[in-house]
C-alpha positions as CSV (number, residue, x, y, z in Angstrom):
1,X,-36.0,7.5,15.6
2,X,-33.7,8.4,12.7
3,X,-31.9,5.7,10.7
4,X,-28.9,5.9,8.4
5,X,-29.6,6.2,4.7
6,X,-29.8,2.9,2.8
7,X,-26.4,1.8,1.5
8,X,-24.4,3.5,4.3
9,X,-23.1,2.1,7.6
10,X,-21.7,3.1,10.9
11,X,-18.1,2.0,11.7
12,X,-17.8,1.6,15.4
13,X,-15.4,0.2,18.1
14,X,-13.0,-2.6,17.0
15,X,-13.9,-2.2,13.4
16,X,-13.2,1.5,13.4
17,X,-9.9,0.8,15.1
18,X,-9.0,-1.8,12.4
19,X,-10.2,0.6,9.6
20,X,-8.0,3.5,10.8
21,X,-5.0,1.3,11.4
22,X,-5.2,-0.3,8.0
23,X,-5.4,3.1,6.3
24,X,-2.4,4.4,8.3
25,X,-0.4,1.2,7.5
26,X,-1.2,1.6,3.7
27,X,0.0,5.2,3.9
28,X,3.1,4.3,5.8
29,X,4.0,1.7,3.1
30,X,3.4,4.3,0.4
31,X,5.7,6.8,2.1
32,X,8.4,4.2,2.2
33,X,8.1,3.9,-1.6
34,X,8.4,7.7,-2.0
35,X,4.8,8.7,-2.2
36,X,3.2,11.8,-0.6
37,X,-0.3,12.4,0.6
38,X,-3.0,14.4,-1.3
39,X,-6.6,15.2,-0.3
40,X,-9.2,16.4,-2.8
41,X,-12.8,17.7,-2.3
42,X,-15.6,15.1,-1.7
43,X,-17.6,16.9,-4.4
44,X,-16.5,18.2,-7.8
45,X,-18.0,19.6,-11.0
46,X,-20.0,16.8,-12.7
47,X,-18.3,17.5,-16.1
48,X,-14.9,16.4,-14.5
49,X,-16.2,12.8,-14.0
50,X,-18.2,12.7,-17.2
51,X,-15.2,13.6,-19.3
52,X,-12.7,11.4,-17.4
53,X,-14.7,8.3,-16.6
54,X,-16.7,8.2,-19.9
55,X,-20.3,9.0,-20.8
56,X,-21.2,5.3,-21.4
57,X,-19.9,4.0,-18.0
58,X,-22.3,2.6,-15.4
59,X,-21.0,5.3,-13.0
60,X,-22.1,8.2,-15.2
61,X,-25.3,6.6,-16.5
62,X,-26.7,5.1,-13.3
63,X,-24.6,5.8,-10.2
64,X,-24.0,9.5,-9.9
65,X,-25.0,11.3,-6.7
66,X,-25.5,14.6,-8.4
67,X,-27.1,17.9,-7.3
68,X,-27.3,21.5,-8.2
69,X,-26.1,24.1,-5.7
70,X,-27.6,27.5,-5.0
71,X,-25.6,29.0,-7.9
72,X,-27.0,26.4,-10.3
73,X,-23.6,24.6,-10.6
74,X,-23.9,20.9,-11.4
75,X,-21.9,19.0,-8.8
76,X,-21.3,15.3,-8.0
77,X,-20.2,13.5,-4.9
78,X,-17.0,11.9,-6.1
79,X,-17.5,8.3,-7.3
80,X,-13.8,7.6,-7.6
81,X,-10.5,9.3,-6.8
82,X,-8.3,9.5,-9.9
83,X,-10.2,12.3,-11.7
84,X,-10.0,14.6,-8.7
85,X,-6.3,13.9,-8.1
86,X,-5.5,14.7,-11.8
87,X,-7.6,17.8,-11.7
88,X,-5.6,19.0,-8.7
89,X,-2.3,18.1,-10.3
90,X,-3.2,20.2,-13.3
91,X,-4.8,23.1,-11.4
92,X,-2.0,23.4,-8.9
93,X,0.6,22.9,-11.6
94,X,2.3,20.2,-9.6
95,X,4.0,18.7,-12.7
96,X,5.9,22.0,-13.1
97,X,6.8,22.5,-9.5
98,X,7.6,18.9,-8.3
99,X,10.1,16.2,-9.4
100,X,8.6,13.5,-11.6
101,X,7.4,10.9,-11.4
102,X,4.9,12.6,-9.1
103,X,3.9,9.9,-6.6
104,X,0.7,10.6,-4.7
105,X,-1.7,8.6,-2.5
106,X,-5.1,9.4,-1.0
107,X,-7.9,7.9,1.0
108,X,-11.5,8.8,1.7
109,X,-15.2,8.2,1.1
110,X,-16.6,7.7,-2.5
111,X,-20.3,7.7,-3.5
112,X,-22.2,5.6,-6.0
113,X,-25.9,4.8,-6.3
114,X,-25.6,1.0,-6.4
115,X,-27.7,-1.9,-5.0
116,X,-26.4,-2.3,-1.5
117,X,-25.0,-5.7,-0.4
118,X,-22.1,-7.1,1.6
119,X,-19.0,-5.4,0.5
120,X,-20.9,-2.8,-1.7
121,X,-22.2,0.4,-0.2
122,X,-23.4,3.7,-1.6
123,X,-20.9,5.5,0.6
124,X,-17.7,3.4,0.5
125,X,-14.0,4.1,1.0
126,X,-11.0,3.8,-1.2
127,X,-7.3,4.0,-0.7
128,X,-5.7,5.1,-4.0
129,X,-2.2,5.6,-5.5
130,X,-1.3,7.6,-8.6
131,X,2.2,7.7,-10.2
132,X,2.2,10.6,-12.7
133,X,4.8,11.2,-15.4
134,X,6.0,7.6,-16.1
135,X,7.1,5.9,-19.2
136,X,9.0,2.6,-18.5
137,X,7.1,-0.6,-17.7
138,X,9.4,-0.8,-14.6
139,X,7.0,1.7,-13.0
140,X,4.1,-0.7,-13.6
141,X,6.3,-3.4,-12.0
142,X,6.9,-1.2,-8.9
143,X,3.1,-0.6,-8.6
144,X,2.5,-4.4,-8.3
145,X,5.4,-4.7,-5.9
146,X,3.9,-1.9,-3.8
147,X,0.6,-3.7,-3.6
148,X,2.3,-6.9,-2.7
149,X,4.3,-5.2,0.0
150,X,1.0,-3.7,1.4
151,X,-0.4,-7.2,1.6
152,X,2.7,-8.5,3.2
153,X,2.9,-5.7,5.8
154,X,-0.7,-6.5,6.8
155,X,0.2,-10.2,7.3
156,X,-2.4,-11.4,4.7
157,X,-1.9,-14.8,2.9
158,X,-1.1,-14.5,-0.8
159,X,-2.6,-18.0,-1.2
160,X,-6.1,-16.4,-0.8
161,X,-5.5,-13.9,-3.6
162,X,-4.8,-13.8,-7.3
163,X,-3.8,-11.0,-9.8
164,X,-5.6,-10.8,-13.1
165,X,-4.2,-8.5,-15.8
166,X,-4.5,-7.6,-19.5
167,X,-3.1,-5.5,-22.3
168,X,-5.8,-3.3,-23.7
169,X,-3.6,-1.1,-26.0
170,X,-3.9,2.5,-26.9
171,X,-7.0,4.3,-28.0
172,X,-6.0,4.0,-31.6
173,X,-5.3,0.3,-31.3
174,X,-8.6,-0.3,-29.6
175,X,-10.6,1.4,-32.4
176,X,-10.2,-1.7,-34.7
177,X,-10.9,-4.0,-31.8
178,X,-14.2,-2.2,-31.0
179,X,-15.3,-2.6,-34.6
180,X,-14.5,-6.3,-34.5
181,X,-16.5,-6.7,-31.2
182,X,-19.5,-4.8,-32.7
183,X,-19.6,-7.3,-35.6
184,X,-19.1,-10.3,-33.2
185,X,-21.7,-9.3,-30.6
186,X,-24.3,-8.4,-33.3
187,X,-24.6,-12.2,-33.8
188,X,-25.6,-12.7,-30.2
189,X,-27.6,-9.5,-29.7
190,X,-30.8,-11.3,-28.6
191,X,-28.8,-13.0,-25.8
192,X,-27.5,-9.8,-24.4
193,X,-29.2,-7.8,-21.6
194,X,-30.9,-4.5,-22.7
195,X,-28.0,-2.6,-21.1
196,X,-25.4,-4.5,-23.2
197,X,-27.5,-4.1,-26.3
198,X,-27.2,-0.3,-25.8
199,X,-23.5,-0.7,-25.2
200,X,-23.1,-2.6,-28.4
201,X,-23.9,0.6,-30.3
202,X,-21.6,2.8,-28.3
203,X,-18.8,0.9,-26.6
204,X,-18.9,-2.9,-26.7
205,X,-15.9,-3.1,-24.5
206,X,-18.3,-2.6,-21.6
207,X,-19.9,-6.0,-22.4
208,X,-16.7,-7.8,-21.6
209,X,-16.8,-6.7,-17.9
210,X,-20.6,-6.6,-17.5
211,X,-21.6,-8.2,-14.2
212,X,-24.3,-10.3,-16.0
213,X,-23.2,-10.7,-19.6
214,X,-19.5,-10.9,-18.8
215,X,-19.7,-14.5,-17.6
216,X,-21.6,-15.9,-20.6
217,X,-19.6,-18.3,-22.7
218,X,-19.9,-16.4,-26.0
219,X,-18.7,-13.3,-24.3
220,X,-15.7,-15.1,-22.9
221,X,-14.9,-16.2,-26.5
222,X,-15.1,-12.7,-27.9
223,X,-12.2,-11.5,-30.1
224,X,-9.2,-10.2,-28.1
225,X,-7.2,-7.1,-28.8
226,X,-4.1,-9.2,-29.8
227,X,-6.1,-10.6,-32.8
228,X,-6.2,-7.1,-34.3
229,X,-2.4,-6.3,-33.7
230,X,-0.3,-7.0,-36.8
231,X,2.8,-7.8,-34.8
232,X,1.2,-9.1,-31.6
233,X,1.9,-7.6,-28.2
234,X,4.8,-5.1,-28.0
235,X,8.2,-6.6,-27.2
236,X,8.6,-4.4,-24.1
237,X,5.2,-5.7,-22.8
238,X,6.3,-9.3,-23.3
239,X,9.4,-8.6,-21.3
240,X,7.3,-6.9,-18.7
241,X,5.1,-10.0,-18.5
242,X,8.2,-12.2,-17.6
243,X,9.3,-9.7,-14.9
244,X,5.7,-9.5,-13.6
245,X,5.7,-13.3,-13.3
246,X,8.9,-13.2,-11.3
247,X,7.6,-10.6,-8.9
248,X,4.4,-12.4,-8.3
249,X,6.2,-15.7,-7.9
250,X,8.5,-14.2,-5.3
251,X,5.4,-13.3,-3.2
252,X,3.6,-16.5,-3.9
253,X,0.8,-14.6,-5.7
254,X,-1.2,-16.4,-8.4
255,X,-1.0,-14.5,-11.7
256,X,-3.6,-14.8,-14.5
257,X,-3.5,-13.2,-18.0
258,X,-7.1,-12.5,-18.8
259,X,-7.8,-11.0,-22.3
260,X,-11.4,-10.2,-21.3
261,X,-10.4,-7.8,-18.5
262,X,-10.9,-4.2,-19.6
263,X,-11.9,-2.3,-16.4
264,X,-14.9,0.0,-16.2
265,X,-13.4,3.5,-16.7
266,X,-12.7,5.0,-20.2
267,X,-9.3,6.5,-19.3
268,X,-7.4,3.2,-19.0
269,X,-4.9,2.1,-21.7
270,X,-2.2,-0.5,-22.1
271,X,-1.7,-2.5,-18.8
272,X,-4.8,-3.0,-16.5
273,X,-5.2,-5.3,-13.5
274,X,-7.4,-6.5,-10.7
275,X,-6.4,-8.2,-7.4
276,X,-9.1,-10.7,-6.4
277,X,-10.0,-12.7,-3.3
278,X,-10.3,-16.5,-3.8
279,X,-12.8,-16.7,-0.9
280,X,-16.0,-18.2,-2.3
281,X,-18.2,-16.1,-0.1
282,X,-16.9,-12.9,-1.8
283,X,-17.8,-14.2,-5.3
284,X,-19.9,-11.2,-6.2
285,X,-17.5,-8.6,-4.7
286,X,-14.2,-10.4,-5.2
287,X,-12.2,-7.5,-6.6
288,X,-10.2,-5.8,-3.9
289,X,-7.8,-3.7,-5.9
290,X,-8.2,-2.4,-9.5
291,X,-6.0,-0.2,-11.6
292,X,-3.8,0.3,-14.7
293,X,-2.2,2.8,-17.0
294,X,-3.7,5.9,-18.4
295,X,-2.1,8.3,-20.9
296,X,-4.6,11.0,-22.0
297,X,-6.4,12.1,-18.7
298,X,-3.8,14.8,-17.7
299,X,-4.0,16.4,-21.2
300,X,-7.8,16.1,-21.3
301,X,-8.0,18.0,-18.1
302,X,-5.7,20.8,-19.3
303,X,-2.2,19.6,-18.6
304,X,0.6,18.3,-20.7
305,X,0.7,14.8,-22.4
306,X,1.6,12.6,-19.5
307,X,1.7,8.9,-18.9
308,X,0.4,7.6,-15.6
309,X,-0.4,4.5,-13.7
310,X,-2.6,4.1,-10.6
311,X,-4.8,1.8,-8.5
312,X,-7.5,2.0,-5.9
313,X,-8.2,-0.4,-3.0
314,X,-11.8,-0.9,-2.0
315,X,-11.3,-0.6,1.8
316,X,-14.5,-2.3,2.8
317,X,-13.7,-5.4,0.7
318,X,-10.1,-5.3,1.8
319,X,-11.1,-5.3,5.4
320,X,-13.6,-8.1,4.7
321,X,-10.6,-10.1,3.4
322,X,-8.6,-9.4,6.6
323,X,-11.5,-10.4,8.8
324,X,-12.0,-13.6,6.7
325,X,-8.3,-14.5,7.3
326,X,-8.2,-13.2,10.9
327,X,-11.6,-13.6,12.6
328,X,-10.3,-12.3,15.9
329,X,-9.9,-8.6,15.1
330,X,-8.4,-7.5,18.5
331,X,-5.7,-10.3,18.2
332,X,-5.0,-9.2,14.6
333,X,-4.6,-5.6,15.6
334,X,-2.3,-6.4,18.5
335,X,0.0,-8.6,16.3
336,X,0.1,-6.5,13.1
337,X,0.4,-2.8,13.8
338,X,3.4,-0.6,14.8
339,X,3.7,3.1,14.6
340,X,7.2,3.7,13.4
341,X,7.6,6.1,10.5
342,X,10.4,6.5,7.9
343,X,12.6,9.5,8.4
344,X,15.4,9.4,5.8
345,X,15.2,9.1,2.0
346,X,17.5,6.9,-0.1
347,X,17.4,7.3,-3.9
348,X,18.4,4.2,-5.9
349,X,20.2,5.1,-9.1
350,X,20.0,2.2,-11.6
351,X,22.3,3.2,-14.5
352,X,22.5,-0.3,-16.0
353,X,18.8,-1.1,-16.4
354,X,19.4,-4.7,-17.7
355,X,17.2,-6.4,-15.1
356,X,14.2,-4.7,-13.5
357,X,13.4,-7.8,-11.5
358,X,16.8,-7.4,-9.7
359,X,16.0,-3.8,-8.7
360,X,12.6,-4.9,-7.3
361,X,14.3,-7.7,-5.4
362,X,16.9,-5.2,-4.0
363,X,14.1,-2.7,-3.1
364,X,12.2,-5.4,-1.2
365,X,15.3,-6.6,0.6
366,X,15.9,-3.0,1.8
367,X,12.3,-2.6,2.9
368,X,12.5,-5.9,4.8
369,X,15.6,-5.0,6.8
370,X,15.3,-4.7,10.6
371,X,16.0,-1.0,10.3
372,X,13.4,-0.5,7.5
373,X,11.3,1.9,9.6
374,X,14.0,4.5,9.6
375,X,14.2,4.9,5.8
376,X,12.2,5.3,2.6
377,X,13.5,4.3,-0.8
378,X,12.8,6.0,-4.1
379,X,13.5,4.7,-7.7
380,X,13.0,6.8,-10.8
381,X,13.1,4.2,-13.7
382,X,13.0,6.9,-16.4
383,X,16.4,8.5,-15.6
384,X,19.5,7.1,-17.3
385,X,22.4,9.3,-16.1
386,X,24.0,9.9,-12.7
387,X,23.7,13.7,-12.9
388,X,20.0,13.3,-13.6
389,X,19.7,11.1,-10.4
390,X,21.7,13.6,-8.4
391,X,19.4,16.5,-9.5
392,X,16.4,14.3,-8.7
393,X,17.8,13.4,-5.3
394,X,18.3,17.1,-4.6
395,X,14.7,17.9,-5.4
396,X,13.6,15.2,-3.0
397,X,16.0,16.5,-0.3
398,X,17.3,12.9,-0.2
399,X,19.9,11.9,2.4
400,X,21.6,9.1,0.4
401,X,22.0,7.9,-3.1
402,X,22.7,4.2,-3.9
403,X,24.5,3.9,-7.3
404,X,24.5,0.8,-9.6
405,X,26.5,1.6,-12.7
406,X,28.6,-0.3,-15.2
407,X,31.7,-0.2,-12.9
408,X,29.7,-1.5,-10.0
409,X,28.2,-4.3,-12.0
410,X,31.6,-5.3,-13.3
411,X,33.1,-5.2,-9.8
412,X,30.0,-6.7,-8.1
413,X,29.7,-3.7,-5.8
414,X,27.2,-1.0,-5.0
415,X,28.2,2.6,-4.3
416,X,26.4,4.4,-1.5
417,X,26.9,8.2,-0.9
418,X,25.8,10.4,2.0
419,X,24.5,13.5,0.2
420,X,24.8,15.6,3.4
421,X,28.5,14.7,4.4
422,X,29.5,13.7,0.8
423,X,31.1,10.6,2.2
424,X,31.0,7.7,-0.3
425,X,32.0,4.0,-0.1
426,X,31.8,0.9,-2.3
427,X,30.2,-2.1,-0.7
428,X,30.7,-5.6,-2.0
429,X,27.4,-7.1,-3.3
430,X,27.7,-10.3,-1.3
431,X,25.9,-12.0,1.6
432,X,27.1,-9.2,4.0
433,X,25.9,-6.4,1.7
434,X,22.8,-5.4,3.5
435,X,24.4,-5.3,6.9
436,X,27.3,-3.2,5.6
437,X,24.9,-0.9,3.9
438,X,22.8,-0.2,7.0
439,X,26.0,0.1,9.1
440,X,26.9,3.0,6.8
441,X,23.3,4.5,6.8
442,X,23.2,4.3,10.6
443,X,26.4,6.2,11.3
């Protein structure tokens, strides 16, 4: 009798049904936020991951499933999704042929040689999102809003979850921090594991998120990045923190600023985050979603300098959280899933940009309307002029544009225009606004 390889599993029956429906629902939510699907190969050239993830990462040093093919090419079964997506974006010249930000989502199996246990497999699955070509922190805010909307659509309780985040700065800002950490950890070298002692010489940031050393008191007290910044955190990040607090508060999601959080991949910069389960039985595999900003990866893989943000959901852990909250899988499937798809695109043109939280609130209100399954909504936070938004809407083949400018703000109205018929009306922004808006959209 043959048995499956260690660290893999069969997904059968109700669990397979749940798995497929969750993936479909996540994709459906992404499409409503203006994302499109991408699929990349399961194996890639090993150098792609070494260059993007980092030579000192656990993935590269210990967890690669690598092999040489018949033409002596060094290949790797993909351990994560971002590097392959960015390779595709550069190779297919998507940044030159598509409107930006380029918003992509993907799902599929990943492979890492890890010690198997509940919620951790050698073949596992991720659902990932990448927003490519972004500058404003409002894009980071939308990423968190997107994750929260996914959780909401899957009927999960936010009380069982928390979001940890940190600011890890640019590569240049981190250089001074790394030197400070080397000096600090040298005092505790004999208390570090052999792996962390090696990291101390190369990249001490890895010690902060090490599974064993990361929980030690002296590691928790290590110098933070902000201690090396002459003027503290950037003002726009401080403003983003306030808006992030508002978004998480609106969903009832606990938010924790953790200056020891660095994530395990070298390409991250600036804002990083992890969504965790509070369920005690998931203590060793509590991270469900992880992500953050990255700014050099596109250029390092041959494209232009491009700011990006993304995240990946560990589907096995995500589904474990669902089953923890809803033990009866069949009942959960029956009550949660519907198969409607968005069919029309609405671009939201924010010309005032004085309150990103208000735009997030409007977006969520639109997504929660009873007719939400008929529409998808798209915001480009980096545009500032109406003609830019109109060109952007044209590239998306959008059906409507919703305009919020100085005149609308003064009159407490919002303008909605049908880009096909050219019909345009102003709607009073009062308690009847949503009904009036969808009455126009449904004509």
